[in-house]
Backbone as CSV, one residue per row, in Angstrom:
resi,resn,N_x,N_y,N_z,CA_x,CA_y,CA_z,C_x,C_y,C_z
1,MET,18.746,19.065,-7.976,19.654,19.003,-8.963,19.815,17.514,-9.431
2,LYS,19.776,16.648,-8.608,19.924,15.184,-8.786,18.913,14.669,-9.801
3,TYR,17.622,15.224,-9.569,16.483,14.693,-10.470,16.741,15.401,-11.891
4,LYS,17.261,16.539,-11.834,17.496,17.342,-13.300,18.583,16.404,-14.018
5,LEU,19.534,15.950,-13.304,20.647,15.060,-13.982,19.939,13.816,-14.502
6,ILE,19.034,13.310,-13.816,18.583,11.963,-14.177,17.753,12.243,-15.477
7,ILE,16.905,13.292,-15.495,16.206,13.533,-16.798,17.171,13.771,-17.919
8,ILE,18.263,14.586,-17.711,19.180,14.980,-18.801,19.729,13.703,-19.328
9,PHE,20.346,12.806,-18.380,21.093,11.548,-18.779,19.825,10.545,-19.441
10,PHE,18.727,10.630,-18.985,17.845,9.763,-19.596,17.504,10.223,-21.031
11,ASN,17.302,11.296,-21.217,17.072,11.753,-22.610,18.174,11.532,-23.503
12,ILE,19.548,11.796,-23.141,20.734,11.566,-23.677,20.902,10.042,-24.178
13,PHE,20.495,9.079,-23.179,20.526,7.742,-23.479,19.416,7.463,-24.523
14,MET,18.258,7.972,-24.338,17.253,7.579,-25.223,17.705,7.986,-26.753
15,ILE,17.992,9.053,-26.784,18.351,9.547,-28.193,19.583,8.870,-28.682
16,PHE,20.622,8.541,-27.885,21.686,7.768,-28.363,21.284,6.362,-28.794
17,SER,20.276,5.889,-27.976,19.677,4.485,-28.249,19.030,4.547,-29.793
18,PHE,18.371,5.534,-29.952,17.562,5.669,-31.131,18.519,5.821,-32.398
19,LEU,19.478,6.637,-32.202,20.525,6.873,-33.173,21.313,5.581,-33.661
20,THR,21.540,4.782,-32.504,22.207,3.479,-32.816,21.209,2.564,-33.441
21,LEU,20.010,2.468,-33.166,19.156,1.674,-33.812,18.829,2.112,-35.256
22,PHE,18.844,3.335,-35.586,18.637,4.019,-36.849,19.883,3.610,-37.817
23,PHE,21.071,3.756,-37.361,22.213,3.402,-38.263,22.489,1.918,-38.225
24,LEU,21.950,1.065,-37.409,22.355,-0.246,-37.384,22.157,-0.992,-38.660
25,PRO,21.052,-0.871,-39.366,20.809,-1.500,-40.787,22.090,-1.167,-41.663
26,ILE,22.491,-0.160,-41.647,23.595,0.315,-42.508,25.068,-0.603,-42.125
27,VAL,25.118,-0.616,-40.800,26.311,-1.457,-40.347,26.127,-2.848,-40.743
28,ILE,25.058,-3.414,-40.321,24.762,-4.967,-40.666,24.696,-5.430,-41.970
29,PHE,23.873,-4.524,-42.627,23.445,-4.900,-43.977,24.230,-3.919,-45.126
30,ASP,23.441,-3.162,-45.620,24.076,-2.223,-46.514,23.110,-1.079,-46.646
31,PHE,23.614,0.144,-47.277,22.894,1.328,-47.043,21.627,1.007,-48.040
32,ALA,21.654,0.309,-49.052,20.502,0.121,-49.859,19.219,-0.510,-49.083
33,TYR,19.685,-1.375,-48.039,18.569,-1.951,-47.267,17.832,-1.113,-46.218
34,ILE,18.477,0.186,-45.985,17.834,0.886,-44.901,16.426,1.381,-45.202
35,THR,16.016,1.725,-46.330,14.615,2.084,-46.600,13.768,0.913,-46.356
36,GLU,13.901,-0.283,-46.804,13.436,-1.528,-46.793,13.163,-1.801,-45.160
37,PHE,14.285,-1.618,-44.395,14.229,-1.820,-42.857,13.189,-1.003,-42.277
38,TRP,13.231,0.289,-42.545,12.396,1.182,-41.804,11.005,1.207,-42.313
39,LEU,10.728,0.745,-43.511,9.414,0.413,-43.867,8.800,-0.586,-43.086
40,ASN,9.426,-1.608,-42.800,9.009,-2.678,-41.901,9.012,-2.390,-40.459
41,TYR,9.840,-1.598,-40.072,9.918,-1.199,-38.637,9.616,0.312,-38.395
42,TRP,8.616,0.933,-38.960,8.410,2.355,-39.016,7.866,2.617,-37.596
43,PHE,7.393,1.801,-36.749,6.767,2.159,-35.498,7.829,2.182,-34.391
44,LEU,8.996,1.928,-34.528,10.110,1.949,-33.509,10.294,3.381,-33.145
45,PRO,10.497,4.340,-34.075,10.729,5.749,-33.837,9.619,6.428,-33.029
46,ILE,8.385,5.986,-33.280,7.232,6.356,-32.688,7.296,5.986,-31.170
47,ILE,7.481,4.667,-30.927,7.661,4.159,-29.617,8.807,4.916,-28.659
48,PHE,9.976,5.096,-29.317,10.960,5.853,-28.767,10.499,7.263,-28.139
49,PHE,9.813,7.993,-29.206,9.428,9.285,-28.830,8.374,9.400,-27.884
50,ILE,7.325,8.483,-27.968,6.213,8.312,-27.044,6.858,8.178,-25.638
51,THR,7.812,7.257,-25.552,8.349,6.912,-24.282,8.959,8.106,-23.636
52,ILE,9.898,8.896,-24.602,10.730,9.948,-24.083,9.610,10.991,-23.599
53,LEU,8.629,11.383,-24.441,7.686,12.384,-23.934,6.855,12.125,-22.690
54,THR,6.590,10.738,-22.594,5.690,10.403,-21.474,6.445,10.469,-20.194
55,ILE,7.719,10.053,-20.171,8.583,10.267,-18.866,8.862,11.466,-18.576
56,ASN,9.166,12.323,-19.589,9.440,13.838,-19.390,8.227,14.451,-18.803
57,PHE,7.049,14.227,-19.254,5.928,14.897,-18.962,5.623,14.357,-17.467
58,PHE,5.953,13.108,-17.083,5.747,12.613,-15.753,6.473,13.432,-14.806
59,PHE,7.896,13.798,-15.069,8.765,14.430,-14.235,8.256,16.017,-14.252
60,ILE,7.924,16.518,-15.405,7.517,17.914,-15.399,6.258,18.218,-14.546
61,PHE,5.156,17.278,-14.763,4.045,17.303,-13.985,4.213,17.179,-12.464
62,ASN,5.055,16.285,-12.120,5.272,16.034,-10.585,6.499,16.688,-10.153
63,TRP,7.219,17.658,-10.857,8.366,18.188,-10.254,8.224,18.927,-8.940
64,SER,7.102,19.686,-8.730,6.952,20.258,-7.460,6.841,19.290,-6.314
65,ILE,6.091,18.211,-6.493,6.067,17.151,-5.492,7.442,16.563,-5.255
66,ILE,8.035,16.250,-6.404,9.467,15.623,-6.230,10.316,16.499,-5.327
67,HIS,10.207,17.848,-5.548,11.049,18.786,-4.861,10.789,18.946,-3.573
68,TYR,9.493,19.005,-3.059,8.947,19.257,-1.929,9.330,17.976,-0.920
69,THR,9.169,16.759,-1.510,9.314,15.577,-0.805,10.786,15.435,-0.478
70,LYS,11.538,15.955,-1.557,13.112,15.726,-1.122,13.520,16.747,-0.110
71,THR,12.788,17.868,0.051,13.174,18.778,1.090,12.374,18.601,2.201
72,GLY,11.543,17.562,2.305,10.620,17.270,3.426,9.706,18.305,3.811
73,ASN,9.290,19.083,2.731,8.202,20.061,3.087,6.812,19.517,2.821
74,TRP,6.369,18.749,3.730,5.066,17.903,3.581,3.868,18.833,3.559
75,ASP,3.870,20.181,4.247,2.750,21.103,4.028,2.652,21.449,2.510
76,ALA,3.673,21.633,1.966,3.687,22.221,0.447,3.146,20.937,-0.340
77,VAL,3.524,19.763,0.115,3.047,18.477,-0.782,1.612,18.369,-0.714
78,VAL,1.170,18.582,0.624,-0.336,18.558,0.792,-1.028,19.669,-0.079
79,ASN,-0.534,20.938,-0.025,-1.274,21.876,-0.803,-1.184,21.618,-2.278
80,VAL,-0.210,20.985,-2.874,-0.221,20.658,-4.228,-1.206,19.602,-4.614
81,LEU,-1.190,18.478,-3.598,-2.206,17.482,-3.915,-3.710,17.852,-3.756
82,GLU,-3.808,18.594,-2.788,-5.333,19.118,-2.507,-5.791,19.894,-3.683
83,LYS,-4.861,20.857,-4.234,-5.392,21.536,-5.497,-5.634,20.534,-6.630
84,ARG,-4.758,19.571,-6.774,-5.002,18.652,-7.841,-6.360,17.987,-7.759
85,ILE,-6.616,17.262,-6.389,-7.698,16.594,-6.194,-9.056,17.291,-6.139
86,TYR,-9.093,18.310,-5.377,-10.216,19.069,-5.159,-10.594,20.119,-6.121
87,GLU,-9.546,20.763,-6.631,-9.777,21.926,-7.590,-9.851,21.347,-9.069
88,ARG,-8.865,20.667,-9.425,-8.669,20.050,-10.762,-9.310,18.802,-10.922
89,ARG,-9.805,18.151,-9.875,-10.559,16.870,-9.812,-9.626,15.903,-10.598
90,PHE,-8.378,16.017,-10.316,-7.548,15.001,-10.969,-7.112,13.928,-9.868
91,ILE,-8.216,12.917,-9.665,-8.247,11.980,-8.736,-7.689,10.696,-9.218
92,THR,-6.350,10.410,-8.652,-5.714,9.146,-9.121,-5.319,8.398,-7.768
93,TYR,-5.153,7.120,-7.982,-4.775,6.390,-6.796,-3.310,6.908,-6.112
94,SER,-2.571,7.179,-6.911,-1.165,7.631,-6.420,-1.317,9.034,-5.843
95,ASN,-2.184,9.900,-6.288,-2.335,11.076,-5.588,-3.051,11.016,-4.235
96,VAL,-4.014,10.141,-4.156,-4.872,9.986,-2.998,-3.855,9.145,-1.875
97,LYS,-3.121,8.277,-2.422,-2.338,7.760,-1.481,-1.163,8.364,-0.876
98,LEU,-0.622,9.397,-1.790,0.528,10.208,-1.130,-0.098,11.307,-0.289
99,LEU,-1.411,11.763,-0.546,-1.979,12.707,0.282,-2.225,12.046,1.730
100,VAL,-2.782,10.872,1.737,-3.028,10.286,2.897,-1.760,10.004,3.671
101,TYR,-0.820,9.579,3.107,0.699,9.456,3.774,1.024,10.696,4.274
102,SER,0.812,11.829,3.607,1.230,13.178,4.110,0.592,13.538,5.217
103,TYR,-0.638,13.349,5.303,-1.603,13.690,6.408,-0.999,13.044,7.654
104,PHE,-0.627,11.696,7.516,-0.094,10.918,8.668,1.061,11.561,9.196
105,LEU,1.973,11.729,8.101,3.292,12.385,8.486,3.167,13.692,9.402
106,LEU,2.100,14.619,8.886,1.786,15.857,9.617,0.948,15.698,10.974
107,GLY,0.455,14.315,11.050,-0.385,14.227,12.306,-1.734,14.952,12.081
108,LYS,-2.159,14.977,10.696,-3.528,15.404,10.428,-4.387,14.590,9.718
109,GLU,-4.532,13.309,10.472,-5.379,12.168,10.008,-6.864,12.536,9.786
110,TYR,-7.164,13.506,10.741,-8.577,13.775,10.860,-9.108,14.437,9.395
111,ARG,-7.978,15.081,8.655,-8.442,15.657,7.253,-8.600,14.508,6.319
112,THR,-8.328,13.167,6.599,-8.678,12.282,5.857,-10.146,11.892,5.514
113,LYS,-10.932,12.241,6.609,-12.302,11.947,6.392,-12.889,12.739,5.285
114,ALA,-12.386,14.093,5.260,-13.074,14.747,4.020,-12.664,14.258,2.825
115,LEU,-11.457,13.832,2.540,-10.898,13.238,1.458,-11.601,11.949,1.155
116,GLU,-11.892,11.079,2.100,-12.477,9.854,1.951,-13.811,10.057,1.353
117,LYS,-14.604,10.962,1.834,-15.995,11.451,1.433,-16.069,11.877,0.043
118,TYR,-15.018,12.725,-0.253,-14.958,13.246,-1.675,-14.610,12.146,-2.626
119,VAL,-13.572,11.303,-2.350,-13.132,10.341,-3.313,-14.328,9.171,-3.483
120,ARG,-14.952,8.909,-2.457,-16.115,8.044,-2.491,-17.218,8.450,-3.479
121,GLU,-17.405,9.733,-3.298,-18.598,10.339,-4.298,-18.218,10.392,-5.700
122,ARG,-16.976,10.652,-5.981,-16.492,11.020,-7.329,-15.608,9.899,-8.016
123,ARG,-14.984,9.175,-7.324,-14.181,7.962,-7.885,-14.273,6.727,-7.184
124,LYS,-15.346,6.039,-7.345,-15.600,4.877,-6.357,-14.574,3.738,-6.444
125,SER,-14.071,3.582,-7.691,-13.077,2.509,-7.931,-11.837,2.775,-7.248
126,ILE,-11.468,4.036,-7.151,-10.259,4.508,-6.415,-10.453,4.463,-4.743
127,TYR,-11.792,4.832,-4.508,-12.059,4.744,-3.035,-12.037,3.070,-2.646
128,ASN,-12.627,2.281,-3.445,-12.479,0.886,-3.037,-11.006,0.371,-2.908
129,LYS,-10.072,1.001,-3.835,-8.865,0.478,-3.763,-7.990,0.979,-2.527
130,ALA,-8.444,2.337,-2.226,-7.788,2.918,-1.067,-8.368,2.789,0.248
131,PHE,-9.362,2.056,0.283,-10.204,2.110,1.603,-9.361,1.646,2.798
132,LEU,-8.443,0.749,2.505,-7.650,0.310,3.783,-6.933,1.512,4.533
133,MET,-6.392,2.426,3.578,-5.675,3.566,4.118,-6.844,4.574,4.802
134,PHE,-8.048,4.603,4.207,-8.986,5.526,4.905,-9.286,4.962,6.164
135,CYS,-9.388,3.725,6.315,-10.093,2.991,7.579,-8.967,3.095,8.671
136,CYS,-7.653,3.001,8.182,-6.749,3.145,9.163,-6.659,4.620,9.960
137,ALA,-6.937,5.590,9.024,-6.911,7.041,9.548,-8.140,7.077,10.490
138,ASN,-9.278,6.485,10.181,-10.310,6.624,11.041,-10.117,5.822,12.245
139,LEU,-9.370,4.872,12.275,-9.008,4.110,13.661,-8.398,5.103,14.564
140,ILE,-7.594,6.008,14.061,-6.695,6.875,14.828,-7.716,8.063,15.369
141,SER,-8.618,8.479,14.659,-9.290,9.749,14.991,-10.775,9.602,15.264
142,ASP,-11.274,8.403,15.200,-12.711,8.241,15.495,-12.981,7.452,16.805
143,SER,-14.261,7.685,17.141,-14.622,6.779,18.579,-15.054,5.531,18.091
144,SER,-14.918,4.590,19.053,-15.153,3.266,18.950,-16.592,2.813,18.434
145,ASN,-17.559,3.604,18.952,-19.007,3.369,18.507,-19.107,3.691,16.953
146,ASN,-18.556,4.736,16.541,-18.548,5.148,15.171,-17.796,4.233,14.314
147,LEU,-16.674,3.710,14.772,-15.907,2.638,14.098,-16.559,1.490,13.918
148,LYS,-17.303,0.853,15.049,-18.011,-0.257,14.762,-19.241,-0.287,13.616
149,THR,-19.731,0.827,13.584,-20.705,1.130,12.531,-20.032,1.129,11.201
150,TYR,-18.971,1.942,11.240,-18.107,2.059,10.086,-17.766,0.741,9.456
151,PHE,-17.138,-0.128,10.263,-16.767,-1.598,9.836,-17.777,-2.337,9.454
152,GLU,-18.900,-2.234,10.112,-19.922,-3.339,9.886,-20.478,-3.116,8.560
153,GLY,-20.450,-1.842,7.984,-20.696,-1.544,6.575,-19.670,-2.158,5.584
154,ALA,-18.366,-1.808,6.104,-17.185,-2.178,5.222,-17.051,-3.842,4.924
155,VAL,-17.315,-4.450,5.993,-17.033,-5.916,5.917,-18.031,-6.611,5.203
156,ASN,-19.206,-5.912,4.821,-20.093,-6.556,3.949,-20.064,-6.081,2.504
157,ASN,-19.202,-5.233,2.261,-18.822,-4.514,0.963,-17.788,-5.297,0.194
158,LYS,-18.111,-6.282,-0.646,-17.220,-7.220,-1.265,-16.269,-6.506,-2.262
159,SER,-16.608,-5.370,-2.685,-15.876,-4.461,-3.695,-14.664,-3.647,-3.066
160,LEU,-14.444,-3.802,-1.796,-13.365,-3.109,-1.200,-12.129,-3.945,-1.214
161,LYS,-10.931,-3.536,-1.518,-9.605,-4.101,-1.572,-9.126,-4.283,-0.355
162,GLY,-8.305,-5.448,0.010,-7.701,-5.629,1.180,-8.712,-6.041,2.231
163,ARG,-9.561,-6.807,1.888,-10.625,-7.241,2.880,-10.275,-8.049,4.113
164,ASP,-9.207,-8.853,3.866,-8.679,-9.539,5.074,-8.108,-8.576,6.135
165,TRP,-7.497,-7.601,5.764,-6.872,-6.564,6.738,-7.962,-5.744,7.217
166,ILE,-9.114,-5.407,6.476,-10.302,-4.861,7.023,-10.861,-5.507,8.218
167,PHE,-11.080,-6.975,7.860,-11.467,-7.831,9.075,-10.721,-7.769,10.260
168,ILE,-9.147,-7.729,9.941,-8.366,-7.606,11.104,-8.541,-6.218,11.975
169,ASN,-8.735,-5.189,11.115,-8.966,-3.942,11.857,-10.214,-3.953,12.612
170,TYR,-11.222,-4.637,12.039,-12.565,-4.619,12.666,-12.447,-5.507,13.874
171,ALA,-11.655,-6.428,13.866,-11.542,-7.454,15.050,-10.830,-6.496,16.168
172,PHE,-9.745,-5.784,15.604,-9.078,-4.939,16.672,-9.918,-3.954,17.451
173,VAL,-10.887,-3.443,16.757,-11.895,-2.557,17.460,-12.672,-3.311,18.496
174,LEU,-13.118,-4.496,17.998,-14.024,-5.208,18.746,-13.462,-5.797,20.048
175,ILE,-12.125,-6.205,19.859,-11.290,-6.736,20.987,-11.019,-5.620,22.003
176,SER,-10.578,-4.478,21.503,-10.503,-3.307,22.305,-11.736,-2.914,23.197
177,GLU,-12.936,-3.337,22.662,-14.119,-3.187,23.371,-14.565,-4.401,24.189
178,ARG,-13.676,-5.348,24.077,-13.938,-6.578,24.799,-14.960,-7.325,24.326
179,GLU,-15.394,-7.200,23.027,-16.496,-8.034,22.470,-15.945,-9.125,21.635
180,PHE,-15.400,-10.040,22.464,-14.760,-11.262,21.949,-15.416,-12.237,20.901
181,ASP,-16.646,-12.484,21.282,-17.379,-13.340,20.436,-17.397,-12.757,19.020
182,LYS,-17.933,-11.501,19.074,-18.123,-10.774,17.692,-16.805,-10.747,17.007
183,ALA,-15.669,-10.382,17.746,-14.412,-10.446,17.119,-14.038,-11.867,16.472
184,LEU,-14.245,-12.862,17.117,-13.986,-14.110,16.547,-14.881,-14.534,15.319
185,GLY,-16.103,-14.005,15.311,-16.850,-14.036,14.231,-16.201,-13.419,12.887
186,ALA,-15.771,-12.209,13.082,-15.104,-11.398,12.207,-13.858,-12.194,11.618
187,LEU,-13.020,-12.581,12.525,-11.855,-13.208,12.239,-11.876,-14.401,11.479
188,LYS,-12.958,-15.404,11.692,-13.141,-16.443,11.029,-13.661,-16.300,9.551
189,LYS,-14.038,-15.180,9.181,-14.297,-14.919,7.701,-13.198,-14.562,6.945
190,ILE,-11.990,-14.521,7.611,-10.710,-14.127,6.704,-10.310,-15.333,6.122
191,GLU,-10.007,-15.047,4.707,-9.374,-16.155,3.809,-7.828,-15.982,3.848
192,LYS,-7.225,-16.393,4.787,-5.848,-16.106,4.919,-5.166,-17.003,4.137
193,SER,-3.990,-16.608,3.674,-3.147,-17.243,2.699,-1.699,-17.535,3.435
194,LYS,-1.176,-18.670,2.993,0.143,-19.108,3.726,1.258,-18.268,3.163
195,ASN,0.940,-17.506,2.098,1.822,-16.603,1.589,1.935,-15.305,1.908
196,GLU,1.091,-15.104,3.010,1.002,-13.752,3.821,1.141,-14.060,5.215
197,PRO,2.426,-14.285,5.695,2.712,-14.730,7.032,2.408,-13.476,8.156
198,VAL,2.660,-12.386,7.649,2.299,-11.117,8.577,0.710,-11.050,8.865
199,LEU,0.005,-11.251,7.923,-1.544,-11.344,8.166,-1.893,-12.684,8.935
200,GLU,-1.254,-13.791,8.554,-1.547,-14.969,9.303,-1.153,-14.960,10.779
201,LEU,-0.129,-14.392,11.096,0.307,-14.302,12.496,-0.360,-13.375,13.218
202,THR,-0.898,-12.174,12.730,-1.782,-11.237,13.268,-2.962,-11.874,13.355
203,TRP,-3.640,-12.762,12.559,-4.982,-13.404,12.816,-4.879,-14.405,13.908
204,LEU,-3.757,-15.209,13.904,-3.647,-16.227,15.044,-3.487,-15.535,16.446
205,TYR,-2.822,-14.326,16.493,-2.591,-13.580,17.810,-4.065,-13.088,18.245
206,PHE,-4.799,-12.460,17.155,-6.212,-12.027,17.664,-7.100,-13.103,18.072
207,MET,-6.968,-14.217,17.396,-7.750,-15.492,17.546,-7.602,-15.946,18.956
208,TYR,-6.251,-15.874,19.410,-5.629,-16.342,20.717,-6.392,-15.554,21.811
209,ILE,-6.250,-14.149,21.634,-6.569,-13.148,22.531,-8.285,-13.351,22.700
210,ALA,-8.875,-13.520,21.561,-10.295,-13.584,21.704,-10.977,-14.771,21.936
211,SER,-10.298,-15.978,22.141,-10.899,-17.173,22.350,-10.927,-17.411,23.933
212,ARG,-11.835,-18.220,24.223,-11.885,-18.685,25.600,-10.753,-19.587,25.936
213,HIS,-10.457,-19.816,27.312,-9.231,-20.338,27.658,-9.139,-21.773,27.191
214,GLU,-10.257,-22.450,27.303,-10.350,-23.915,26.738,-10.080,-24.150,25.256
215,ASP,-10.299,-22.979,24.397,-10.027,-23.025,22.912,-8.660,-22.570,22.539
216,GLN,-7.844,-21.942,23.582,-6.644,-21.323,23.296,-5.608,-22.405,22.962
217,LYS,-5.796,-23.499,23.272,-4.899,-24.608,23.202,-4.859,-25.086,21.687
218,ASN,-5.917,-24.930,21.242,-6.039,-25.154,19.698,-5.330,-24.010,18.827
219,ILE,-5.312,-22.876,19.276,-4.737,-21.752,18.695,-3.281,-21.825,18.809
220,ASP,-2.868,-22.410,20.069,-1.552,-22.456,20.360,-0.781,-23.514,19.545
221,HIS,-1.555,-24.549,19.281,-0.994,-25.551,18.408,-0.867,-25.034,16.935
222,LEU,-1.751,-24.096,16.466,-1.655,-23.568,15.234,-0.385,-22.645,15.301
223,ARG,-0.149,-21.942,16.295,1.129,-21.102,16.487,2.320,-21.927,16.390
224,ILE,2.376,-23.034,17.020,3.572,-23.965,16.884,3.820,-24.333,15.449
225,ASN,2.783,-24.776,14.761,2.874,-25.182,13.307,3.484,-23.988,12.484
226,PHE,2.994,-22.653,12.743,3.310,-21.559,12.089,4.786,-21.234,12.273
227,VAL,5.335,-21.397,13.449,6.646,-21.123,13.790,7.658,-22.058,13.115
228,ARG,7.251,-23.496,12.994,7.971,-24.588,12.385,8.119,-24.236,10.753
229,ARG,6.926,-23.686,10.283,6.986,-23.473,8.854,7.640,-22.041,8.495
230,ILE,7.567,-21.101,9.462,8.173,-19.812,9.142,9.138,-19.299,10.326
231,ASP,10.296,-19.440,10.261,11.116,-19.072,11.219,11.099,-17.505,11.530
232,ALA,11.686,-17.082,12.677,11.746,-15.651,12.937,12.454,-14.765,11.829
233,ALA,13.509,-15.284,11.342,14.203,-14.483,10.272,13.476,-14.304,9.007
234,LYS,12.783,-15.431,8.633,11.862,-15.410,7.487,10.764,-14.427,7.502
235,PHE,10.132,-14.409,8.877,9.034,-13.580,9.135,9.593,-12.104,9.102
236,GLU,10.640,-11.944,9.639,11.153,-10.443,9.778,11.355,-9.826,8.331
237,LYS,11.859,-10.674,7.393,11.970,-10.293,5.915,10.732,-9.984,5.288
238,LYS,9.684,-10.823,5.661,8.299,-10.652,4.977,7.767,-9.302,5.666
239,LEU,7.920,-9.077,6.813,7.549,-7.853,7.564,8.246,-6.535,6.909
240,ASP,9.468,-6.679,6.727,10.229,-5.669,6.221,9.627,-5.117,4.871
241,VAL,9.271,-6.072,4.218,8.830,-5.784,2.685,7.437,-5.030,2.988
242,GLU,6.602,-5.329,4.033,5.265,-4.743,4.037,5.165,-3.490,5.069
243,LYS,6.412,-3.051,5.641,6.473,-2.041,6.619,5.926,-0.691,6.089
244,GLY,6.035,-0.489,4.748,5.786,0.683,4.353,4.233,1.096,4.007
245,ASP,3.449,-0.095,4.101,2.063,0.146,4.109,1.267,0.635,5.373
246,ILE,0.340,1.598,5.228,-0.276,2.174,6.470,-0.845,1.255,7.365
247,HIS,-1.486,0.119,6.868,-2.080,-0.748,7.824,-1.242,-1.502,8.508
248,ILE,0.109,-1.895,8.113,0.932,-2.546,8.983,1.616,-1.582,9.940
249,LEU,1.865,-0.189,9.377,2.429,0.782,10.458,1.564,0.985,11.655
250,PHE,0.128,1.057,11.218,-0.762,1.278,12.393,-0.721,0.046,13.227
251,LEU,-0.721,-1.087,12.937,-0.648,-2.248,13.761,0.621,-2.695,14.151
252,SER,1.568,-2.048,13.935,2.981,-2.245,14.146,3.211,-2.735,15.716
253,LYS,2.584,-2.212,16.630,2.735,-2.517,18.071,2.063,-3.852,18.315
254,ILE,0.878,-4.114,17.757,0.234,-5.346,17.819,1.131,-6.522,17.140
255,ILE,1.627,-6.085,15.977,2.442,-7.192,15.151,3.532,-7.623,16.012
256,ASN,4.273,-6.618,16.719,5.482,-6.923,17.534,5.027,-7.819,18.786
257,GLN,3.966,-7.398,19.242,3.288,-8.306,20.396,3.090,-9.792,19.934
258,ALA,2.548,-9.858,18.762,2.437,-11.249,18.031,3.573,-11.897,17.726
259,LYS,4.714,-11.190,17.345,6.179,-11.861,17.098,6.680,-12.473,18.448
260,GLU,6.431,-11.631,19.609,6.867,-12.011,20.907,6.191,-13.319,21.304
261,TRP,4.849,-13.176,21.158,4.117,-14.440,21.499,4.451,-15.536,20.626
262,ALA,4.706,-15.394,19.448,5.039,-16.673,18.570,6.532,-17.039,18.887
263,TYR,7.348,-16.117,18.783,8.953,-16.501,18.800,9.563,-16.386,20.161
264,GLY,8.989,-15.426,21.105,9.592,-15.150,22.199,9.566,-16.188,23.288
265,SER,10.249,-15.859,24.304,10.290,-16.636,25.575,8.951,-16.913,26.207
266,ARG,7.960,-15.839,26.064,6.691,-15.986,26.612,5.705,-16.400,25.550
267,SER,5.998,-17.565,24.953,5.242,-18.084,23.789,3.937,-18.644,24.108
268,ASN,3.724,-18.837,25.511,2.383,-19.431,25.908,1.279,-18.346,26.417
269,THR,1.769,-17.194,26.421,0.817,-16.192,26.771,0.627,-15.122,25.759
270,ALA,-0.365,-14.271,25.841,-0.592,-13.148,24.917,-1.030,-12.040,25.683
271,GLN,-0.384,-10.835,25.202,-0.763,-9.671,25.930,-1.970,-8.948,25.528
272,ALA,-2.802,-8.500,26.297,-4.071,-7.839,26.151,-3.890,-6.455,25.849
273,PHE,-4.661,-5.775,25.074,-4.434,-4.258,24.653,-5.611,-3.396,24.717
């Protein structure tokens, strides 16, 4: 009911705005100037009606998904999205993203593999954009040997989006297998930015874990500089902004360990995982 009211009020507002704009020349100028005014600004009614039609179409087209997400019926959301993607071949980034999120919510990450293969074959640009979501699903459902092969191909593919986090995930797999030298090689390829503190701290933490004891002092020095530059409150705000992303949710335990390592009382040690 709330969404219906939003649509109704939106349409009323747009129509009222259009009528106000339509009669404005009469109020400001004179009735004689209205023809001249609309000859010069003939495109305004078209913009108004296109805007109204577009937004109404969006709500109508996505009405079932809006309804099912509101009621928490994620199985129904999955059914709608799978029909759109597989049967109608309406493959958009938003559809793929919502379907992957729905699989995660239902604990059906294994179904992401079929989706990944399908999108890769039919919409390569969307596959490249959504790869980070796909690789997180694979991290949950696949074996370490398959994952290493999977990521070895991914880190060499420069068309994939979110490459720094792809390297982080690859390092996670390698550290889990205690292949520390190889993990360090992957981590050193990351082009980290000071505007991405969550990525930077995760990188520092992994570098610390993967490094030899004699090299950890250098990493600890970088940690101290990081904490001086970004205090715990500022880091938490940045993390809150990114918490909705799947790759952050997947690494949430590791990121919490990194926070404890950087800001907690046990700042000179790091937990292995």
